[in-house]
N, C-alpha and C positions, 0 to 999 in steps of 0.2 A: 502493499498500499504505500502509495506517496501521498504528503499533505503539504499545501502550500500555507505558510502560514506568515505574518509579520512582525517581526522583532525588534527589539531599541535597545540601542546598548550605550550606555554611556562611555566618558573616556577613560574614567576607571577601570571598566568592565572590560572595556575597548582592549585592555593590556592583557587580561587573563585569557590563559591557553585553557582552549574549548569552550568559549561562554558561549558561542552559540549554540553547541549541544546541551549544555545545562540549560539554557533559556528554553530550547524548543523541549526539550522533554518534561521541565515544569510544567509549561506552558499547554502540554497535551498531555499533562497525566500519565508519561510512558517513563518506564525504567529506560538508563540512558542506553541500557547492553540492547534493547529492543531497536533501538534506531541505528541502522545500518552506515546512515551518511547525512551529513545536511549540507547541501548546494547550496550557494548564494545566486538569486538571479535577479538581484537588482541591490544595490547597494548606493545610498545619498546622506548627506548632511544634513542636518537641521540644526543651524546656528543663529537662528531669530533671537533666541535665549543665553543669557548668560553659560548656563548649563548646554553643551553641547552636545547632541545624539547624533547617532549612528541609527538609520533606521535600513535594517534589512528585509527585503523578499527573500524567502528560504523555500525551498524543496524539501520537505525533510522524507526520506526513506525509511521507513521501517520493515524493518524482515524485509531487505528489497533492495540489490546490488542498483548503484548507480550505472545505467547505460554508459559502455565505452566508446560509443560513437555519437557524433552527431545527429542530427534527424536530417541535416541538410547533407545531403552527398552531390558531390561538385564530377562530372562524367566528362570529359574531353576526349575527342574524339580523334583521328587523323583526318585532317582535312586539305590536306598537300596539292589534291587533285579535286576540291571540289568548287563548284561556285562561288565566284569571288564577289564580296562585300567590300568595297572600298570606304576607310573612314580616315577623315580628314582630322587630325589633333588627336593625341597620347595624354590629355588629363584625365582625370577621374571617369568624365563620360564617354571618350573614347577607348579606355581600356576594356571597361565593362561592357562597353557595346562588341569590342572583339571577341573577350573573353564567350560573349553568350553566342555570338555566330558558333564560335566553336563546338559549344555545347549543343547547338542545333544543328551542326554538321554541314555548315557554311564555310569558305575561309574569309577569314579578312586581311585587307590589304591596307596597313597603318601608314599614312604619309605625315610625319610630326617637324615641323619646320624647325623647332631646337635639335640640341644634342640629348646624347646619353645621360642617365644621373649623373656619372662621374666625370663626365667632361664637363657638362653646365658650370662646375665647383669652379674651374677656373676662370669663367665667366660672371662668376658670383663676386670671385674675389676682385677681379678688375672693376667691378662697377662700386663694390665697398673703398679699394684703396687707392683706384687711380682715377675713377669718377666717370670711367667710360662703359657706355650701355652698348652690349654687342645687340642687335633689334632681334635675332631669330632666337639667342639663347641667353634668358636672364630669371628672376624671380618668376617671371611668367609663363616665359615659354622654353621648352623641354622636353624631356620623359616624365610622364607625371602631371604637367602641367603646374599651375599657381598653389597645387596643394601638395606638392613634393618638398617645399622648403617653407611650411605654414606649422601652425601648431598642430594639425591632424587632428582637429576637433570632428566628430562625429555626429555631434546634436543636430537632429533636424526635427522640424514640425512636418516634413512631407510624407506624415506617415498615411495619407492617402494612393501618393502616387505609386506603390510598390510595396515589394518585402522589403523594409530595413533590416527585420532579423538576417535575411539571407544576404545582404550587404556586409552585414557585419562578421558571419560566418564565414563568407570569403574570402574578407580580411586575414582572419585568423587560418584560414587555409592558405593562405601566402604567405604566413609568415607570424602575424602580429598576436599579441600579447591576448588570451582569452579574457584579462580585465575588461577589454571594454564591450564582452557580453553584458557585464555585470552594472557597471560605473553608470549614475543617471546621467551622468554629462562627461561620456570617453572620450578620448583623445590618443592618438599615437606617440606623437610628437616628433619635431622636425629629424632629432638623430635617427630614426629608426625607421620611417617611413624609406626613404632610400633603399631600403635594403628589402622591404615588402614588394617595390615597384619592380626593383629587376627581378623577383622570382615570378609576379606578373608578367616580365616580357619574355622572361626563359620559357614559362609554359604556354605563353603565345607561340611562340618558335618550335618547341619542341613539335608539337601539333600539326604544325604545318603552314600557321598565318606565318604573313609577314609583319617586318617592321621596318619603314624607310626613316633614317633619322637626317638632318639638315636638307630636309625636302621639302621647299614652299610651293606650295599653288599658287599660282596668280592669274590663272585665267580659267573659264568654264565653256565648252560648246554647248548651247544651247537650240535644239530642231526641234518645229511645231510644239514648244512649251515642254520637252521633255531633255534630259540631261543626256549627254551622251558621250563626253568626254573629260576630263581635266588636263590643264597644261601645266606642267611644272617648272621653275625659275630656270632649271638647269636646259629646257628647251625641248624635254621629253612630253610627248602628247600620250594620256594613257586612257582606254575606251573603258567607258564604266556601265554596270547594271544598274546598281544603286549608290548612292553616295552619303553617308551619316555627316553632317558638318557639325563638329564637334573642337572648334578653332578658340572658346572662351573667350570671357568678356574685353578682354583688351586686344583682340585680332583686328584693329581697324582697317587695316587693308582689305579685307574681307566684308565689311559692311561697305567700303567705298567701291570695291569690286562689285558686288549686286547693285549699287545706286546705280551706278554707270551702267550697268548693261539693264536699267529699268525693271530688275526683278523687285518684286516687292518687298518693302520693309515696314517697319513702324517706328516712333519716337516711343520712346517707353519712360515712365517714371524710375527713378533712379533715387539716389541718396548720396550726400558726399559732407565732407566736413574736416576734420584733423584729427589728430592721432594725441593722447595723453599720455603721460606716462610718471607713475607716481614710483617713490620707494615703497617696495613688496612690504614692507614691514609695516608700512601706514597702513596700506589696505589690511593685512593681517589685524593690525588693533585693530581696526573698525569691524571689520566683518566676525572676529571671532570672539571683540570685547576682552581683549588683552590687552600687557603692558610689555614691553619687551618685544623677545619672540615668540613664537605661536609654537604649540605643542608640538612634540615632534610625529605625534601620529596624524596631524593634521597636513591637507597639502596647501600648497598656494593659496591664499582665497580669492577669490573671483569675485565678479559682482555685475550685475545686470541692471542698468537703469533708462529710465525712458520719464519722458514728461511732454506736456503739451504748449507750444510757445506760437502764439497769433495761427490756431487752428492747422499748425504743422507739430509731426513730431522731433524729438530732438532725443535721441536714444544710443546707449553704446551699445556696437559691434564689434566682432571679432576678439573679445577681450583675452589678452594673455598673459596670465599670472607670470610669474617667476620667466618671462620672455625679452625678446629683443624687438626692437625697433629696425625694419630691414627697406633697402631702398627697393622699390616696387615698378620703377620707369622701366617703359620697353623700348625709348629711343632715346636718344641726347637732344638736350634743349627741355626736357621736363624733368621735374620733381616728383616723386609720387611716395608715399610711407606707405606699409604694411607693418604688421604684427607677427610673429612666430614665437614658437616656446619647445625649447625640449622636453624631453618624456620625464624628467623629473623634476621640470619647472622650478628649476633653481637657482636663475640667475637675480639679483638681487632687484630688479624692476620689475612694476607691473605696467602693461599697455593696454590701453583699448580707442580703437577707434570711437570716437565722439561725432555722429553723423545727421544731419538735416534731411529730412523728407522734403522733396523736388516734385514740383507738379507739373509734368511736359505740355500740360496745356495753358498753364498759366503763367510759368514762371521764365520763357524763354523767347519773350515777343521780338527780342532783338535778333533772335536767331533761327527766325521763320522761313527764310530766303533758304537754309538748307535742308529744309524740309524733313526729312524720319532722321536724317544727322545732326538735327539742331542741340541735343542734349550731348551728343559727343564731340561738337563743336565749342560747347559750353564746358566742358569737361578739358578738353586742350587746353582752352584758353587759361582757366586754372594752374593747370602741371605749368606751364608759361611763365605765370605769373609768381609761382613758389620758386620756378627756375632762377629767373632773374636777383628775388628778393634773397635767394640764397648762395648769391655770386656767382653764378653762371657755372655749377660746378652740380655735384649731387648732395652737396654740403644742403640741408635743409633752413628755408627759415623758420624761427621760434621765439616762442615769449615764455615766462613764467606764467603760470595759469592766472593767479589774481591780476597781475598786470592785463593781462591778456581783457578780463572782463572790465578793469576798471579805464582801460583804453589807454595804458603809456607803457611806451617802450622798455624793455627789460635792459638794466644797465648791466648786467650779467646772467648767465643761464645754469640752471642746475647739472650736475654729472648726467649723462645717458648713455643709452644703450646701442644708439646709432651710429653705426661705426665713423662714415663719411664728415661727421660732424655735424654740427648745429650753428646757426648764425643768429642773431639777436634781430629780428624784424620785426614791424609794428603788423601783423597778423590781423590784429583788431579792425584797420582798417585797408588792408589788402585783401579781403576776404568781402564779396558781395553781402549788401544788405541781407539780403534772403538767406543767407547761411552765415554771417559774423555777427549781428543780430541777433539771431536767434542761439547761436552756441553761448554767447555772452550769459543772455537769460536764461539758460538751459543747464549751465556750469554754478550761477548761484542756486540755483532750484535743488542741484545734486549735493550741494555743499549741507543743504537743511535737510537732504533723504539719509544724506551719510555724513554726519558729524566727525572734520576733519579731512575732507574729500576735498574741501576748497581753500587751497594752500598754494602759497607760492612756493614750495618745495616741489612743484609737478611742472613740468614742460608742458606746452602746448606747440605741439611741430605739424607742418604743411605738407603737400596735404595728401587726406585720406580719399582718394577719389573713386577710386575701382571696386565700390562695394558691389556692385553686381553692372549689366549689360545697360547702356543708355538706347540700348535698339534691340527691339523685337523681329526676329525672322518668324514671321508667320505662317502656322500650318495647319493642316485640316485634323479631323478628328482622326484620321488614321494615320497622323505625325509625318504625311508627305507635304512638302509646301506647298500653298493653296494656289500657284500657277506652273511650277515647274516639276516635271513627274520625274521621280527617281532621286531627287532630293530632301534629304530630311534634317532639318534643323535639330540641333541638340543641346541637350546642358545647358550652362551661365552663358554658352555662344548665342544661343536660340533665344536666351530671355526665357527659359525653362525649369533654371535651378536656383539654387542660394549656399551652393557647399558641395563637398566632397560626397557625402550620403545622396544628398539629392540628383547630384550629376551623374554618379554611378546609376542610380533606379534608371534614370532616363536615358542614359545610353546602353541599358538592359530593352527596355520599352521600344528603342527607336531600330535596335537591332533585331526584335522579334517582328515589328512593322514591317520595315523591307524587306525581310524575308516573306512576310505572307504574302509580299505583292508580286514576287517574282515566279 
């Protein structure tokens, strides 16, 4: 017999060996000898009060063994000579589209503009140390996409779009720790993601799929509204049956190509703002109600904040406890910041995007001439402003938090995790009012919600602009483009995902849809 129950464990109890067995036997009125195992299904921390509680959902096996195998089985077949599905982009959407193709007996041919995960590291070093951006290999482009060098956050609200558990189990199958199946807010860590992605690549190649790195798609051949071929930067033309377009939210050249060819696009609402960085100890003390260092059993504290300012949400995005701020530009002449964390989240800083909701129909009147690319052009302009304000390198413009809200230039800045460095700049006046004004009110409100958050010990760093795609590539119910037969817009680049898990699920769905049409 198996019974699922909820258990609450305080910090003192958490230190005790076999505490879950003891509590389960007591709650169920059983002798401990009757319980074969207690398997943790979900674990979360309730730190709303000073007495911190670990909440466990467990399966109690009563005189019964725990199954050795997962309910999820991934059976890949040799597809070396199978019909081909072309996939442009090898981020989470492209990877999972390729894996699903192999499961269903079709051969994925992946075209990735960037480099493999090992070779990407040299280009990331060049951004951080030499301030040079390789436009095909950076924090956004390359094997694993933007997710490779991120926190590896797996939390998603997209529960109706697919089988979330299946994605998690597949990550475990490819080398992720089983802890991601348990944690309420699971993450893998930027130090562990590369090996998992290598394992995915090796599996795709092992079963007959193809992956072509440093291969940029530059054009499409469309006849009678049907996609017939794709053209590569090296001059090669490839005939295609179906193409899954999984290029990510930063592949601006793809949006511009589609617009030039008069293939339907839509401008999409998105969010932009800044990244704020505090000493992790400050966030720990606020969230865990402690003075000094947090208890060793507690992870680096995170936060989630939202406040309405003039009918728009100002909210935290991609919060990285114990993490780093990284330069996420995809071209020279722009500055973009993002965050990542190692698996242990043991860096001394906590950073988060703080962004403002933008309405594509109300906020971009000056950009109407760009049609569906108006949000994209606005995004570009803000990144150029950050570039010039930072000194025309990857150095980022920054202000102390209270100075930003009060509208005064900071005489100096706090230590920061951002390797290219910071330059004091009047971000409060450089940002458009629709963003800067709301951020200033939002930060002040956050200080009321989290006492200690509103401090000049924190830096505000610009700009956090790549939260999601400012463009939507429309598709029909069968996931095919509304006009072009054989084209399947997918993942974040199509405007259909907002993170690793939702992109992976959309990749699987697009693979299934493309195969169903063949």
